[in-house]
C-alpha positions, -999 to 999 in steps of 0.1 A, spaced: -510 -340 -444 -479 -350 -426 -444 -335 -431 -421 -359 -449 -390 -374 -432 -394 -357 -398 -407 -366 -364 -422 -335 -347 -433 -333 -311 -469 -340 -303 -494 -316 -288 -506 -344 -266 -470 -353 -257 -457 -379 -234 -444 -352 -211 -448 -314 -206 -415 -307 -224 -428 -324 -255 -461 -305 -254 -441 -272 -250 -418 -282 -279 -449 -290 -300 -462 -255 -295 -429 -239 -303 -426 -260 -335 -461 -251 -346 -454 -214 -340 -421 -215 -358 -436 -233 -388 -463 -208 -390 -438 -179 -389 -417 -195 -416 -447 -199 -439 -458 -162 -436 -433 -153 -462 -448 -176 -487 -445 -214 -493 -454 -242 -517 -465 -277 -507 -449 -305 -526 -468 -338 -523 -445 -368 -523 -473 -390 -537 -469 -413 -506 -492 -418 -476 -483 -423 -439 -489 -457 -424 -516 -445 -399 -552 -454 -404 -557 -419 -416 -534 -424 -446 -523 -387 -446 -504 -374 -476 -466 -370 -470 -456 -335 -481 -427 -311 -480 -431 -274 -474 -408 -253 -496 -403 -218 -484 -402 -188 -507 -365 -184 -500 -358 -219 -512 -353 -235 -478 -371 -267 -468 -392 -260 -437 -385 -295 -423 -348 -289 -425 -352 -257 -406 -373 -273 -379 -346 -301 -375 -317 -276 -374 -335 -255 -348 -342 -286 -326 -380 -284 -331 -381 -317 -350 -359 -348 -356 -352 -368 -386 -375 -398 -393 -370 -426 -387 -356 -421 -353 -352 -439 -320 -369 -428 -287 -385 -396 -277 -357 -370 -273 -382 -344 -261 -389 -364 -230 -353 -376 -226 -362 -412 -235 -340 -432 -259 -347 -468 -268 
């Protein structure tokens, strides 16, 4: 599965800052989900060869987990330009 409409930092990032941000985003998502969540499948697949399902994570308090990650600087809206975690813009 892949979260819909966000670009999250990669664990095998292009720089140490991206890898650190990926760890922080993973930990934050996990903590958000401990209170309960529901996965909403969009019915679409990503464009990678894996064709992962694009989903939203709806938290028990009604918030969208992706929006929380974006608001906390742990993800950015997709589509985007550049790699903000490594300070690279295109």
